[in-house]
C-alpha positions as CSV (number, residue, x, y, z in Angstrom):
1,M,-10.0,-8.6,-26.1
2,R,-13.8,-8.7,-25.7
3,I,-15.7,-7.1,-22.9
4,T,-18.4,-9.7,-22.0
5,G,-19.8,-8.1,-18.9
6,R,-19.7,-4.8,-17.0
7,A,-21.1,-3.3,-13.8
8,L,-20.6,-0.1,-11.9
9,V,-21.6,1.3,-8.5
10,S,-20.7,5.0,-8.2
11,A,-21.9,8.5,-7.2
12,A,-24.1,8.3,-10.3
13,G,-26.1,5.4,-8.8
14,L,-26.2,1.8,-7.6
15,C,-26.1,0.3,-11.1
16,L,-24.7,1.0,-14.5
17,A,-28.2,1.9,-15.9
18,D,-28.5,4.6,-13.2
19,A,-25.2,6.1,-14.2
20,V,-26.2,6.1,-17.9
21,Q,-29.4,7.8,-17.1
22,R,-27.6,10.5,-15.1
23,A,-24.9,10.9,-17.7
24,L,-27.5,11.5,-20.5
25,T,-29.7,13.8,-18.5
26,G,-27.0,15.8,-16.7
27,E,-28.2,14.9,-13.2
28,H,-25.7,14.6,-10.5
29,A,-25.4,15.0,-6.7
30,I,-22.2,16.0,-5.0
31,A,-21.5,15.4,-1.3
32,H,-18.7,16.9,0.8
33,R,-15.9,15.4,2.8
34,E,-13.9,17.7,5.2
35,G,-15.1,20.7,3.3
36,W,-14.1,19.4,-0.2
37,P,-16.6,18.4,-2.9
38,F,-16.7,14.6,-3.2
39,A,-18.6,12.2,-5.4
40,A,-19.9,9.6,-2.9
41,M,-21.7,6.3,-3.6
42,P,-25.3,6.5,-2.3
43,L,-24.8,3.8,0.3
44,A,-25.3,3.9,4.1
45,G,-23.2,2.4,6.9
46,D,-19.5,2.4,7.8
47,W,-16.7,1.9,5.3
48,A,-16.7,-1.9,5.4
49,A,-20.5,-2.1,5.2
50,R,-20.6,0.2,2.2
51,M,-17.9,-1.8,0.4
52,S,-19.8,-5.0,1.0
53,Q,-23.0,-3.5,-0.3
54,A,-21.2,-2.3,-3.5
55,L,-19.7,-5.7,-4.1
56,A,-23.0,-7.4,-3.6
57,L,-24.6,-5.1,-6.2
58,L,-21.9,-5.8,-8.7
59,S,-22.1,-9.5,-8.1
60,T,-25.8,-9.5,-8.7
61,A,-25.5,-7.4,-11.8
62,A,-22.9,-9.6,-13.4
63,P,-22.4,-13.1,-11.9
64,A,-18.8,-14.3,-12.2
65,P,-17.9,-16.5,-15.3
66,A,-16.9,-20.0,-14.2
67,G,-13.2,-20.4,-13.8
68,S,-12.4,-16.7,-14.2
69,A,-9.0,-15.2,-13.4
70,F,-9.1,-12.1,-11.2
71,H,-7.3,-8.8,-11.6
72,I,-7.9,-5.8,-9.3
73,G,-6.6,-2.3,-9.3
74,S,-6.8,0.3,-6.5
75,S,-4.7,3.1,-5.1
76,S,-6.0,2.8,-1.6
77,W,-7.1,-0.8,-1.0
78,Q,-8.2,-1.2,2.7
79,I,-6.9,2.2,3.9
80,G,-10.4,3.7,4.0
81,G,-11.4,1.2,6.7
82,A,-8.2,1.5,8.6
83,D,-8.2,5.3,8.9
84,R,-11.6,5.1,10.7
85,A,-10.4,2.3,13.1
86,E,-13.3,0.3,11.8
87,R,-11.2,-2.8,11.1
88,V,-8.7,-3.8,13.8
89,G,-5.3,-4.4,12.1
90,A,-6.6,-3.5,8.7
91,L,-3.4,-1.7,7.7
92,A,-1.4,-4.9,8.6
93,E,-3.5,-6.8,6.1
94,S,-1.8,-7.1,2.7
95,P,-3.5,-5.7,-0.5
96,S,-3.5,-9.3,-1.9
97,R,-5.3,-10.7,1.1
98,F,-7.8,-7.8,1.0
99,A,-8.2,-8.4,-2.7
100,A,-8.8,-12.1,-2.2
101,G,-11.7,-11.2,0.1
102,V,-13.1,-8.8,-2.5
103,G,-12.9,-11.7,-5.1
104,R,-14.8,-14.1,-2.9
105,Q,-17.6,-11.5,-2.5
106,L,-17.7,-11.3,-6.3
107,G,-17.8,-15.0,-6.8
108,V,-14.2,-15.5,-7.9
109,T,-12.0,-18.1,-6.3
110,A,-8.8,-17.5,-8.3
111,A,-5.9,-15.8,-6.5
112,P,-6.0,-12.1,-7.4
113,R,-3.3,-10.2,-9.3
114,C,-3.1,-6.7,-7.7
115,F,-2.2,-3.5,-9.4
116,S,-1.5,-0.2,-7.7
117,V,-0.2,2.5,-10.1
118,A,-2.2,5.5,-8.9
119,C,-4.9,6.6,-11.3
120,V,-4.2,4.0,-14.0
121,S,-4.4,1.0,-11.6
122,G,-7.6,-0.4,-13.1
123,L,-6.2,0.1,-16.6
124,A,-3.0,-1.7,-15.7
125,A,-5.2,-4.6,-14.5
126,L,-7.0,-4.5,-17.9
127,D,-3.8,-4.4,-19.9
128,A,-2.5,-7.5,-18.0
129,A,-5.8,-9.3,-18.7
130,Q,-5.3,-8.6,-22.4
131,V,-1.8,-10.1,-22.2
132,E,-3.0,-13.2,-20.3
133,L,-5.9,-13.8,-22.7
134,A,-3.7,-13.4,-25.8
135,A,-1.2,-15.9,-24.4
136,N,-4.0,-18.3,-23.6
137,R,-3.0,-18.3,-19.9
138,A,-6.7,-17.5,-19.0
139,Q,-10.0,-18.0,-20.7
140,Q,-11.9,-15.3,-18.7
141,V,-10.6,-12.5,-16.6
142,R,-12.7,-10.4,-14.2
143,V,-11.1,-7.0,-13.9
144,V,-12.1,-4.8,-11.0
145,G,-11.3,-1.2,-10.2
146,L,-12.0,-0.3,-6.5
147,E,-11.6,3.1,-4.8
148,L,-13.6,4.0,-1.6
149,D,-13.6,7.2,0.4
150,N,-10.6,7.6,2.7
151,A,-9.1,10.5,4.6
152,Y,-5.5,9.6,3.8
153,T,-5.9,10.1,0.1
154,R,-8.1,13.2,0.4
155,Q,-5.7,14.9,2.8
156,G,-2.8,14.1,0.6
157,F,-4.3,15.6,-2.5
158,A,-5.4,18.6,-0.4
159,A,-1.8,19.1,0.9
160,L,-0.6,19.2,-2.7
161,Q,-3.2,21.9,-3.4
162,L,-4.7,19.7,-6.2
163,L,-8.3,19.8,-5.0
164,S,-11.0,22.1,-6.2
165,S,-13.2,24.0,-3.8
166,A,-16.1,23.5,-6.2
167,P,-17.5,20.6,-8.3
168,C,-15.2,19.6,-11.1
169,K,-15.1,21.8,-14.3
170,P,-13.3,19.7,-17.0
171,F,-11.6,21.9,-19.6
172,D,-13.4,24.9,-18.4
173,L,-11.8,28.4,-18.3
174,Q,-12.5,28.5,-14.5
175,R,-11.3,24.9,-13.7
176,D,-9.2,24.9,-10.5
177,G,-8.5,21.3,-9.5
178,L,-9.8,17.8,-8.9
179,M,-12.9,16.5,-7.3
180,L,-12.3,13.0,-5.8
181,G,-14.9,10.3,-5.9
182,E,-15.4,6.6,-5.1
183,A,-16.6,3.7,-7.3
184,V,-16.4,0.0,-7.7
185,A,-16.4,-1.1,-11.3
186,M,-16.1,-4.5,-13.1
187,L,-15.3,-5.6,-16.6
188,D,-15.4,-9.3,-17.6
189,C,-13.2,-10.1,-20.5
190,D,-12.4,-12.9,-22.8
191,A,-10.5,-13.5,-26.1
192,G,-13.6,-14.1,-28.2
193,E,-14.1,-12.4,-31.6
194,G,-17.9,-12.3,-31.3
195,A,-20.3,-9.4,-30.9
196,G,-19.8,-6.7,-28.3
197,W,-17.2,-4.2,-27.2
198,H,-13.5,-5.0,-27.9
199,L,-10.3,-3.4,-26.6
200,T,-8.4,-3.5,-29.9
201,G,-5.4,-1.5,-28.9
202,S,-3.7,0.2,-26.0
203,G,-0.6,2.3,-25.5
204,T,1.2,3.8,-22.5
205,A,3.8,6.6,-22.1
206,L,5.5,8.3,-19.2
207,D,5.5,12.1,-18.8
208,R,8.8,12.9,-16.9
209,S,7.8,16.5,-16.0
210,G,7.1,15.7,-12.4
211,P,4.6,13.8,-10.2
212,T,1.9,16.5,-10.4
213,S,2.8,18.5,-13.6
214,A,2.6,17.6,-17.3
215,D,4.6,18.2,-20.4
216,A,2.9,21.2,-22.1
217,S,3.8,20.0,-25.5
218,G,1.5,17.0,-25.0
219,E,4.1,14.6,-26.6
220,P,3.7,11.8,-24.0
221,V,-0.1,12.0,-24.5
222,A,0.3,11.9,-28.3
223,A,2.8,9.0,-28.0
224,A,0.3,6.8,-26.0
225,I,-2.5,7.6,-28.4
226,R,-0.4,6.7,-31.5
227,L,0.6,3.4,-29.9
228,A,-3.0,2.5,-29.2
229,L,-4.1,3.4,-32.7
230,R,-1.2,1.4,-34.2
231,Q,-2.0,-1.7,-32.2
232,A,-5.7,-1.4,-33.2
233,G,-4.8,-1.0,-36.9
234,R,-6.6,2.4,-36.9
235,V,-5.9,5.9,-38.1
236,P,-7.0,9.1,-36.3
237,T,-9.9,9.7,-38.7
238,D,-11.4,6.3,-37.7
239,I,-12.1,7.6,-34.2
240,G,-15.6,8.9,-33.5
241,V,-15.4,9.9,-29.8
242,V,-12.8,10.5,-27.2
243,K,-13.3,9.8,-23.5
244,L,-11.1,12.5,-21.9
245,H,-9.1,12.2,-18.7
246,G,-10.7,15.6,-18.1
247,A,-10.1,15.9,-14.3
248,G,-10.4,19.7,-14.2
249,S,-6.7,20.2,-13.5
250,P,-5.1,23.5,-14.6
251,M,-1.8,21.7,-15.0
252,T,-2.6,18.5,-16.9
253,E,-5.4,19.6,-19.3
254,P,-3.1,21.8,-21.5
255,A,-1.0,18.7,-22.0
256,E,-4.0,16.5,-22.7
257,A,-5.4,19.0,-25.2
258,A,-2.0,19.5,-26.9
259,G,-1.5,15.7,-27.3
260,L,-5.0,15.3,-28.8
261,R,-4.5,18.2,-31.2
262,A,-1.1,16.8,-32.3
263,V,-2.7,13.4,-33.3
264,F,-6.0,14.5,-34.6
265,G,-5.7,18.1,-35.7
266,E,-9.5,18.5,-35.5
267,V,-10.3,16.5,-32.4
268,P,-13.5,14.3,-32.5
269,P,-16.3,14.9,-30.0
270,C,-14.9,14.6,-26.5
271,V,-16.5,13.9,-23.1
272,S,-15.3,13.8,-19.5
273,F,-17.2,11.9,-16.8
274,K,-15.3,13.3,-13.7
275,S,-18.0,15.9,-12.8
276,L,-20.4,13.0,-12.6
277,L,-18.3,10.2,-11.0
278,G,-15.6,12.3,-9.5
279,H,-12.0,11.3,-10.0
280,T,-12.1,7.7,-8.8
281,L,-8.4,7.2,-9.1
282,G,-7.6,3.4,-9.3
283,A,-11.2,2.6,-10.3
284,S,-11.5,5.4,-12.9
285,G,-10.4,3.3,-15.9
286,P,-12.9,0.4,-15.6
287,A,-15.6,2.8,-14.3
288,E,-15.4,5.2,-17.2
289,I,-15.0,2.5,-19.8
290,A,-18.2,0.8,-18.4
291,L,-20.1,4.1,-18.5
292,L,-18.8,5.2,-21.9
293,T,-19.7,1.9,-23.7
294,A,-23.1,1.7,-22.0
295,C,-23.9,5.3,-23.1
296,L,-22.8,4.5,-26.7
297,D,-24.9,1.4,-26.6
298,E,-27.9,3.8,-26.1
299,G,-26.7,5.7,-29.2
300,W,-25.5,8.8,-27.4
301,I,-22.3,10.6,-26.6
302,P,-23.1,12.4,-23.3
303,A,-22.6,16.1,-22.6
304,T,-19.7,17.0,-20.2
305,I,-21.3,18.0,-16.9
306,G,-19.6,21.0,-15.3
307,F,-18.2,22.5,-18.5
308,T,-19.6,26.0,-19.3
309,V,-16.9,28.3,-20.7
310,S,-14.3,27.4,-23.2
311,D,-10.6,28.1,-22.6
312,A,-9.2,29.4,-25.9
313,A,-5.7,28.5,-24.8
314,L,-6.6,24.8,-24.8
315,G,-8.0,24.7,-28.3
316,L,-10.4,21.9,-27.3
317,T,-14.0,22.1,-26.2
318,P,-15.7,19.1,-24.8
319,T,-19.3,18.1,-25.6
320,T,-21.8,20.7,-24.4
321,M,-24.9,18.7,-25.3
322,K,-25.5,15.0,-25.9
323,L,-24.7,13.9,-29.5
324,R,-25.7,11.0,-31.6
325,W,-23.0,8.4,-31.8
326,D,-22.1,7.3,-35.3
327,G,-20.8,3.8,-34.4
328,C,-17.2,4.7,-35.0
329,P,-14.5,3.5,-32.6
330,A,-13.9,5.3,-29.3
331,L,-10.6,6.4,-27.8
332,V,-10.2,6.3,-24.1
333,L,-7.5,8.5,-22.5
334,A,-6.3,8.5,-18.9
335,M,-3.5,10.3,-17.0
336,G,-2.1,9.4,-13.6
337,F,-0.1,10.8,-10.7
338,G,3.6,10.4,-11.5
339,G,3.3,11.1,-15.2
340,Q,1.5,7.9,-16.4
341,V,-0.5,8.2,-19.6
342,W,-2.8,5.4,-21.0
343,A,-4.8,5.3,-24.2
344,G,-7.0,2.6,-25.6
345,V,-9.2,2.0,-28.6
346,L,-12.6,0.4,-28.1
347,E,-14.8,-0.9,-31.0
348,R,-18.2,-2.4,-30.9
349,R,-18.7,-5.4,-33.3
350,A,-22.0,-6.7,-34.4
C-alpha cells in the first residue's frame, strides 16, 4: 500500500513541515492541563473551533482524492466537546455521525469506517485500508487519526497513575509515565506501485499481561515485529531505523526493549516522538508515521527529545542526536492500552 499524501496538525505546529523542523532541531513547547504536562495544538478557541481549524488546515495541506473511501480512528471522538458542555447533546451523537462530519470538513463524502481500539485506533484504520485496497474494494482511502484534549481521558489516565508530572522521557532512567497530547493526522493511500512510501508489511499481537502492564519477556512485541517483517519479505538486518512506541512508561518500555532485542540483537537507530507530540492515543499511529517519513525524506533520523540518561536494564538507547538516514526500510512500533501491539514496515521507493 502506497502513501500518496500526508498531513499533520499537532503540538509541534500547524503543518507537517513545522513538526519536521521541530523534530530535527529539538524545539518543543509543552502546555499543562489540570497540572499535568500536555502537548497541545497551538490553536485558539473552544474545543469545536479548534477541531474545525485543525481539519481546515489538513484539508488545505492535502485536498481529498476524488472518490476516496474514509477511515478514521480515535479513542475519544466528540467527548472533548461534550465534557465542556460546548455542544448540546454531543455525547448522544454517535461516533459514526461525528466522523461523517469530520469527513465532510476534509472533503470526503464517503461514509466513514470508524475504529476505536485505544492507542492503535489510527493503525487499525490503516490496516483496514490496506485490506480494502488489496481486495480492490477501494481505489483510494483517506485515513485519519483524531485525538483532541478532553478531561475524561486525562482524568482516567491520572486515576490509573499512568501520567508523568514532568515532560515525557522515553527510555530514560528517570522516566515515570505518559504525557498526553492531541493531534489530527491524515494519510492518503492507494494500491499503486510507484514512487513514494509504502507500507509493505504489518503485524499485530496481544499482550495478555493486563490492561496497563506488559510481558517483560517482550514476546508479544517480538511476535508483531516478526509478522510485519515476514509480510514485507524482509529480515531484521534490512531495517535501518525503528520508530519506537516510547511513551516513557516504566512498565511497557522493558517489554518493548526486550522484544526489539529478541528480533534484532543489535537494535538499529531508534527514535521516539512522544516528547514532541505527546502520546496522542488514537491519532498517534498516523501522526508518527507522517512525521517519521517526512523526517526521513529530509535525510535525517531525529534525536529523541527528552532522553538524557540510559537505563542499563533496558539494553536499548534511543537516538541522542540526529543521524543521517541510509535509505533502508523503517520499522514502526506501537503499543496500546489493553495489551495491543502493532508493527509495520515502511519503505521508500524511487
